[in-house]
N, C-alpha and C positions, 0 to 999 in steps of 0.2 A: 299206566301200569307197565309199558316198554321201557321208560325212562329208568324206572325204580330197578327194574330186573338190570339193565345196562348198568346202572350205577353199582349195583350187590355185586355182578360179575366183575367190574373194575376195581372196586375194592379188596374182594376176593382176591385176584389175581396180584394187587398192590400187597395184601396181606403176605401170600404165599411166598412173595419176593422177599419180603423183610424177613420172612422164616428162614428162607434159605440164606440169607446174607447172616443171621446171627449163627445158623447152623456152621457157616464156614468160619465166621470168628472164633466159635467156641473150640472148632476141630482143631485150627491154628494155634489157639491157646494152649490147647491138651498137648500136642506136639512138641512146643515149646518147653511144657513143664517136664515132658518127659526126657527131653534131651538136659535140662538142668540137672533132672534127677540120675538120669546116667553119668553126666559128668561129674557130680558129687559123689557118688558110689566110686566112681574110678579114683576120684582124688583121695577118699579114704581109703581105700584099698592100696593104694600107691604110699600113701603113709604108714599102714600097717606093716608093708612089706619092708618100707625103709627102715623103722622101728625095729622090725625083727634081724635085719639085718646088722644094723648096730648092735643089737644084743648078741648075735651069734660072734661078731668079731670082737667082744670085749671079753667073751667067754675064751676065746681062742689065746688071748693075750697073757 
């Protein structure tokens, strides 16, 4: 009976360890996705600004 309890405790610790590893991986992926989204949004904003700048220059001519 003690051996079974020991095995269960060891397996439980192992599962918690795996869960923590997965949680870390998921968080890192979310961080990367957020960085990509922010970068993409900045590029889009820069494109819009450049287009508006070109339009305003054409109107002045």
